[in-house]
VOKEZA-831626 format. One record per residue (C-alpha): residue number from 1; residue in three letters; z negated, y, x negated. Coordinates in steps of 0.001 Angstrom, whole numbers. Layout:
REC; n; res; c3; c2; c1
REC; NUM; ALA; Z; Y; X
...
! end
This chain:
REC; n; res; c3; c2; c1
REC; 1; MET; -25854; -7972; -7154
REC; 2; PRO; -25344; -10388; -9882
REC; 3; GLU; -21752; -11318; -10187
REC; 4; ALA; -22573; -15066; -8933
REC; 5; VAL; -24835; -13848; -5881
REC; 6; THR; -21753; -11933; -5160
REC; 7; ARG; -18737; -14598; -5750
REC; 8; LEU; -22201; -16375; -2655
REC; 9; ALA; -21686; -14101; -201
REC; 10; GLU; -17694; -13287; 109
REC; 11; ARG; -17520; -17303; 583
REC; 12; ALA; -20149; -17368; 3043
REC; 13; ALA; -18929; -14445; 4699
REC; 14; ALA; -14980; -16505; 4125
REC; 15; SER; -16703; -19738; 5967
REC; 16; ARG; -17049; -17741; 9051
REC; 17; VAL; -13862; -17052; 10889
REC; 18; ALA; -13204; -13597; 12890
REC; 19; VAL; -9747; -14002; 14994
REC; 20; HIS; -8436; -18450; 15528
REC; 21; LEU; -5699; -18590; 17909
REC; 22; SER; -5399; -22343; 19386
REC; 23; GLU; -1920; -23207; 20448
REC; 24; VAL; -1457; -20378; 21395
REC; 25; SER; 2520; -19571; 22753
REC; 26; ILE; 3391; -16250; 24500
REC; 27; ALA; 6674; -16954; 26411
REC; 28; TYR; 8802; -14374; 29412
REC; 29; GLN; 9927; -14053; 32875
REC; 30; LEU; 13678; -13845; 32238
REC; 31; LYS; 15459; -10909; 35144
REC; 32; ASP; 17651; -14553; 36387
REC; 33; GLY; 14324; -16328; 36758
REC; 34; GLY; 14813; -18217; 33339
REC; 35; ARG; 11685; -18646; 30891
REC; 36; TYR; 12380; -17238; 27340
REC; 37; GLU; 9943; -18658; 24559
REC; 38; ALA; 8825; -16273; 21518
REC; 39; VAL; 6726; -18109; 20042
REC; 40; ALA; 5565; -22514; 20174
REC; 41; PRO; 2446; -22944; 20564
REC; 42; ALA; 931; -22013; 17142
REC; 43; THR; -2790; -22329; 16005
REC; 44; LEU; -3802; -19486; 12503
REC; 45; SER; -7664; -18707; 11867
REC; 46; VAL; -8243; -15324; 9514
REC; 47; SER; -12145; -15138; 8257
REC; 48; GLU; -13787; -12040; 7838
REC; 49; GLY; -13232; -10424; 4419
REC; 50; GLU; -10008; -12303; 4408
REC; 51; LEU; -6398; -10336; 3716
REC; 52; VAL; -3422; -12421; 5230
REC; 53; SER; 80; -11927; 6220
REC; 54; ILE; 2546; -13472; 8129
REC; 55; VAL; 6473; -13043; 6821
REC; 56; GLY; 9376; -14430; 8996
REC; 57; PRO; 12722; -13066; 9792
REC; 58; THR; 13327; -10779; 12778
REC; 59; GLY; 12898; -11381; 15995
REC; 60; CYS; 10749; -13954; 14796
REC; 61; GLY; 7530; -13132; 17226
REC; 62; LYS; 5174; -11937; 14755
REC; 63; SER; 4243; -8541; 15931
REC; 64; THR; 4266; -10713; 19124
REC; 65; LEU; 1048; -12768; 17635
REC; 66; LEU; -207; -10072; 15770
REC; 67; ASN; -299; -8131; 19915
REC; 68; ALA; -2234; -11156; 21514
REC; 69; ALA; -4577; -11391; 18183
REC; 70; ALA; -5464; -7418; 20213
REC; 71; GLY; -5141; -8595; 22995
REC; 72; LEU; -2123; -6720; 23770
REC; 73; ILE; -64; -9656; 25368
REC; 74; LYS; -1702; -12720; 27175
REC; 75; PRO; -980; -15893; 25692
REC; 76; SER; 855; -17747; 27878
REC; 77; SER; -700; -21659; 26674
REC; 78; GLY; -3838; -21821; 24690
REC; 79; ARG; -6640; -19438; 23575
REC; 80; VAL; -7510; -16560; 21022
REC; 81; GLU; -11274; -16348; 19547
REC; 82; VAL; -12469; -13170; 18299
REC; 83; LEU; -15802; -14187; 16088
REC; 84; GLY; -16160; -17422; 17902
REC; 85; ARG; -15825; -15132; 21639
REC; 86; PRO; -13156; -15522; 23934
REC; 87; LEU; -11007; -13220; 23829
REC; 88; GLU; -10975; -10880; 27289
REC; 89; GLY; -8556; -7854; 27420
REC; 90; LEU; -8019; -5647; 24331
REC; 91; ASN; -10295; -6462; 20646
REC; 92; ALA; -13116; -4155; 20222
REC; 93; GLU; -13952; -5517; 17487
REC; 94; ALA; -9980; -4031; 15850
REC; 95; GLY; -8434; -1421; 14943
REC; 96; TYR; -4345; -1230; 15428
REC; 97; LEU; -2375; 129; 12463
REC; 98; PHE; 1003; 886; 14686
REC; 99; GLN; 3800; 1055; 12800
REC; 100; GLN; 5236; 4455; 14002
REC; 101; ASP; 2228; 6999; 14150
REC; 102; ALA; 82; 7496; 16173
REC; 103; LEU; -1278; 11004; 16030
REC; 104; MET; -1054; 13641; 18150
REC; 105; PRO; 476; 16594; 17113
REC; 106; TRP; -1663; 19404; 18246
REC; 107; LYS; -4181; 18435; 16663
REC; 108; THR; -4981; 18637; 13334
REC; 109; ALA; -5611; 15681; 10658
REC; 110; ILE; -9446; 15698; 10980
REC; 111; ASP; -9311; 16271; 14909
REC; 112; ASN; -7341; 12866; 14783
REC; 113; VAL; -9511; 11287; 13068
REC; 114; ALA; -12253; 12307; 14929
REC; 115; ILE; -10733; 12455; 18705
REC; 116; GLY; -11555; 8321; 18613
REC; 117; LEU; -15553; 8669; 17705
REC; 118; GLU; -15768; 11838; 20690
REC; 119; VAL; -13999; 9720; 22899
REC; 120; ALA; -16362; 7248; 22262
REC; 121; GLY; -19190; 9437; 23092
REC; 122; THR; -19668; 10907; 19312
REC; 123; PRO; -21021; 14413; 19662
REC; 124; ARG; -18116; 16600; 17727
REC; 125; ARG; -20178; 18011; 14827
REC; 126; GLN; -20738; 14672; 13969
REC; 127; ALA; -17036; 13403; 14751
REC; 128; LEU; -15905; 15840; 12489
REC; 129; ASP; -18108; 14621; 9950
REC; 130; THR; -17586; 11321; 9869
REC; 131; ALA; -13740; 12452; 9686
REC; 132; ARG; -13825; 14667; 7153
REC; 133; GLY; -15913; 12029; 4590
REC; 134; LEU; -12682; 9489; 5790
REC; 135; LEU; -10901; 11516; 4450
REC; 136; GLY; -11656; 11806; 1408
REC; 137; ARG; -11993; 7873; 1545
REC; 138; VAL; -7805; 8146; 1997
REC; 139; GLY; -7427; 10969; -638
REC; 140; LEU; -7222; 14102; 2311
REC; 141; ARG; -10088; 15926; 2029
REC; 142; SER; -8634; 18938; 1502
REC; 143; PHE; -5296; 18271; 4397
REC; 144; ALA; -8016; 18155; 6797
REC; 145; ASP; -6942; 21625; 8550
REC; 146; ARG; -3286; 20468; 8717
REC; 147; TYR; -1090; 18833; 11142
REC; 148; PRO; 862; 16174; 11268
REC; 149; HIS; 4272; 18004; 11102
REC; 150; GLN; 2586; 19833; 7690
REC; 151; LEU; 1970; 16216; 5919
REC; 152; SER; 4411; 13995; 4161
REC; 153; GLY; 5066; 10053; 5555
REC; 154; GLY; 2715; 9044; 2859
REC; 155; GLN; 289; 11466; 4144
REC; 156; LYS; 338; 10747; 7889
REC; 157; LYS; -152; 7067; 6959
REC; 158; ARG; -3625; 7971; 5322
REC; 159; VAL; -4845; 10003; 8533
REC; 160; GLY; -4118; 6714; 10441
REC; 161; LEU; -5626; 4483; 8243
REC; 162; ALA; -8212; 6915; 8332
REC; 163; GLN; -8170; 6351; 11926
REC; 164; ILE; -9130; 3306; 12558
REC; 165; LEU; -11365; 2802; 10065
REC; 166; ALA; -13407; 5825; 12331
REC; 167; ARG; -15132; 3730; 14699
REC; 168; GLY; -16497; 438; 11664
REC; 169; PRO; -14121; -2559; 13542
REC; 170; LYS; -14778; -5721; 12302
REC; 171; ILE; -11241; -6373; 11907
REC; 172; LEU; -8141; -4516; 11343
REC; 173; LEU; -4627; -5481; 12390
REC; 174; MET; -1064; -3747; 10663
REC; 175; ASP; 1673; -4124; 11994
REC; 176; GLU; 4730; -2850; 9292
REC; 177; PRO; 2062; 299; 8408
REC; 178; PHE; 4021; 853; 5544
REC; 179; GLY; 7889; 759; 6829
REC; 180; PRO; 9218; 3688; 7133
REC; 181; LEU; 7876; 4677; 3565
REC; 182; ASP; 9907; 4699; 284
REC; 183; ALA; 9324; 2035; -2358
REC; 184; GLN; 6944; 3936; -4793
REC; 185; THR; 4654; 5660; -1639
REC; 186; ARG; 4561; 2090; -219
REC; 187; ILE; 2939; 1209; -3328
REC; 188; ILE; 451; 3765; -3962
REC; 189; MET; -248; 3221; 496
REC; 190; GLY; -807; -827; -656
REC; 191; ASP; -3110; -372; -3501
REC; 192; LEU; -5261; 2445; -1480
REC; 193; LEU; -5150; -430; 1487
REC; 194; LEU; -6386; -2844; -1295
REC; 195; SER; -8624; -256; -2287
REC; 196; LEU; -11001; 737; 693
REC; 197; TRP; -10322; -3711; 2526
REC; 198; GLN; -11911; -4063; -1456
REC; 199; GLN; -14888; -1522; -531
REC; 200; ASP; -16424; -3459; 2492
REC; 201; ARG; -13843; -7043; 2770
REC; 202; LYS; -12877; -6492; 6846
REC; 203; ALA; -11099; -9705; 8064
REC; 204; LEU; -7170; -8066; 7847
REC; 205; MET; -3795; -9510; 9554
REC; 206; PHE; -1208; -7888; 8074
REC; 207; VAL; 2482; -8303; 9594
REC; 208; THR; 5231; -7085; 6950
REC; 209; HIS; 8856; -7942; 6543
REC; 210; ASP; 8978; -7844; 2458
REC; 211; LEU; 7798; -10802; 577
REC; 212; GLU; 6597; -8995; -2430
REC; 213; GLU; 3978; -6817; 150
REC; 214; ALA; 2911; -10230; 1415
REC; 215; ILE; 2175; -11832; -2599
REC; 216; ALA; 991; -8793; -3366
REC; 217; LEU; -1852; -7467; -881
REC; 218; SER; -2780; -11162; 520
REC; 219; ASP; -5711; -14266; 325
REC; 220; ARG; -2529; -16062; 2442
REC; 221; VAL; 601; -16010; 3384
REC; 222; VAL; 2066; -17095; 6495
REC; 223; VAL; 5235; -18136; 7141
REC; 224; MET; 7102; -18148; 10769
REC; 225; SER; 9664; -19920; 11523
REC; 226; SER; 12927; -18323; 13318
REC; 227; GLY; 13027; -17571; 17223
REC; 228; PRO; 13202; -18568; 19314
REC; 229; SER; 9958; -20603; 20101
REC; 230; SER; 9145; -19669; 16478
REC; 231; ARG; 7143; -21785; 15249
REC; 232; LEU; 4214; -21312; 11461
REC; 233; ILE; 5666; -23651; 9227
REC; 234; GLY; 4091; -22477; 5749
REC; 235; ASP; 1210; -21383; 5259
REC; 236; PHE; 743; -20631; 956
REC; 237; ARG; -2616; -19454; -673
REC; 238; ILE; -2534; -15993; -3455
REC; 239; ASP; -4812; -18029; -6093
REC; 240; LEU; -3730; -14223; -8425
REC; 241; PRO; -7308; -12342; -9196
REC; 242; ARG; -8807; -9388; -7548
REC; 243; PRO; -9007; -6110; -8229
REC; 244; ARG; -4933; -5742; -7751
REC; 245; ASN; -3056; -3112; -8846
REC; 246; ILE; 567; -3922; -7116
REC; 247; ALA; 2460; -2341; -9556
REC; 248; ASP; 1120; -4742; -11828
REC; 249; ILE; 822; -8416; -10622
REC; 250; ARG; 4508; -7509; -9952
REC; 251; VAL; 5355; -8688; -13852
REC; 252; GLU; 2806; -11652; -13323
REC; 253; PRO; 4114; -14921; -13841
REC; 254; ARG; 2224; -16721; -11202
REC; 255; PHE; 3155; -14340; -9007
REC; 256; HIS; 6842; -14530; -9466
REC; 257; ALA; 6104; -18287; -9099
REC; 258; LEU; 4042; -18098; -5834
REC; 259; HIS; 7325; -15598; -4520
REC; 260; ARG; 9990; -18572; -5459
REC; 261; GLU; 8101; -21296; -3591
REC; 262; ILE; 7171; -19027; -787
REC; 263; TRP; 11388; -17552; -396
REC; 264; ASN; 12069; -21679; -444
REC; 265; THR; 10644; -21597; 2681
REC; 266; LEU; 12112; -18292; 3950
REC; 267; LYS; 15600; -17915; 3099
REC; 268; VAL; 16112; -20738; 5212
REC; 269; GLU; 14633; -19194; 8294
REC; 270; VAL; 15973; -16091; 7012
REC; 271; GLN; 19773; -17396; 7132
REC; 272; ARG; 18985; -19230; 10735
REC; 273; ALA; 18708; -16365; 12567
REC; 274; TYR; 21185; -14231; 10588
REC; 275; ASP; 23318; -17302; 11747
REC; 276; GLN; 22343; -16622; 15682
REC; 277; GLY; 22624; -13536; 15217
REC; 278; GLU; 26569; -13279; 14025
REC; 279; GLY; 26800; -16018; 17243
REC; 280; LYS; 26865; -19018; 14874
REC; 281; ASP; 25869; -22931; 15009
REC; 282; ALA; 21951; -22958; 13733
! end
């Protein structure tokens, strides 16, 4: 496909909203009868073909907002729309990669990937063929018959990626997926994610505590304030060229300029969250 046509197609895809949170707030009833507002009314859109990261202090509600997009939490107010339709129940268009591995320890890697397809009614042979192909995409074709305890942390995450891709979701939701990994493995996994995402440009919402990771991966970085009643306080366009290599992009002057700009907003909220935890006045 000519480059100009490719750019037009990408812009057209980016104009369609995949996930739209409109004035979504999330609150919980407390045992004493009180009410705790975790997230104040927030509006956020993620377009098809767009990778958006959400950063903020610990406990600010990043995962809570992601869970609302997944349909795991019903907002206290506002609405969630997926591909232009109101979300009722679980988000069937999304694949969710959690921080903790969701692999069944008694099943091999290939069976862990195939199980979702089989539950949906795909014949086992076809499900295994699809799973084998996906394991190849994440560089684990030769590890198909290994059990989770025989895999490294990074390899388990690759199986997890293959799991959520197996059902062909239109939207990917990721909650600190590389958090437990060492720094070098995180870079490798980040490059793998970018490579896979570049192939079909699914809408992707990515929650992370790591600002450098967020900038290296994303088209936009959204900043949340400290809680309670956390708000969206920043939405930064990441104008770094694609395709990207995470180790290389981190040495670019523009990367450091973006990091300074976003950190100037984020650091105030991180300090406020710390002061609250220490019992100081915010």
